[in-house]
N, C-alpha and C positions, 0 to 999 in steps of 0.2 A: 504494500500500500504506500509506503514512504517513497518508493522508487517512482510510482505514478505521480505523486504530488511534486516531487523534484522535477520530473520530466515536464509536467504541466506548467510549473513555475518557469522553467527555462523557455518553454515555447511561448508563454505569455510575455515574458521579458523580451524575447527576440521579436515577436510580433509588434510590441509597443515601440521598440527602437526603430524597426523598419517603417512603421506607420509615421512616426515623427519625421524621419528623413524624407520620406516621399512627400508629405504635406508641406514641409519647409521648402523643398525644391520646387513645388508647384506655385509658391507664392509669387505673384507678379506685382511689381511696384507700379503704382498709378503714376501717370504722367503729370507734369506741372505745366500749366499754361501761363505764359507771360504776355500781357497786353500792354503795349506802350501807346499812350495818348499824347499827341503833340498839340500844344496850345501856344498862343502868342503871349509873350511876356508883357507886352503893352496892355493887353486886355485878356485876362485869363478865362473869359467866358467864350472866347473864339477858338475853336479847334481848326487845325490846318490839314486839309487833305492833300495828297500828292507829295508828301515830304519823304525823303529817303531816310530810313531808319536802319542803323547797323548796330548789332549786338556782337561784341567781340572780346576775346581773351586769348592770348598766345596764338595758337593755330586754329582757333574757332572763330568763324566769321559768318554771321547770319544776317541777312538783310532783306529788305523789301520796302514797299511804299505804303503810307497810310491810306486808308480807305476814305469814303465820304464822311465818316464820323471822326476823322483824324486819328484812327487807330491802326496799329499793326500788331498782329498776334503770331506767336510761335509756340509750339509744344515741345517741351524738353523731357527726356527720359531720366536724367540724373541731376542731382543738385549741382548748382554752379553759381558763381558770381561773375557777372558780365558788365563791361563798360558799355555805355550807350552813346551813340552820336546820332543826332537828327539834323538834317540840313536840306535846304533847297538852294536856288541860285543866289539868294540874298540874305537868308537867315540861317542861324544854326544854334544848337544847344547840346549839352552833354549831361550824362547822369550815370548812375550805377544801379543795377538790380541784383538782388540776392534771392536765388531760388533754392529752398532748402527742405521743404516739407512735401512729400509725395501727396498727390491728390489735391493740391492747393492751387488756386488760381491767383496769380500775382498781377497787380496793376501798378504801373509807374507813369507819372506825367512828366514829360520833358517840355520845358518852356524854351521857345526859340526867340532870339532877338537879333 
């Protein structure tokens, strides 16, 4: 009888460890969305469409243009801190964004002047 209990204990322990390993391997991190809004420094109620936005750090460079609402968005898979540059032919502005918590949407306003 004690052999059966020992065998069952070992099987239960092995099953538990394997289950934990499988479940932890299946965990997927949720992405983080960064939305940059570009506004005029002279009048912060005015958003600026068509502005070039670049988010960069070392060899990472992500860019695009603001939409009709003055916003540019990008989804990241990993935490990161990025510098931001927003500019058009006559105006520019800079900033920094810190993305650190999975599943969080981050918003940053850049004022151009």
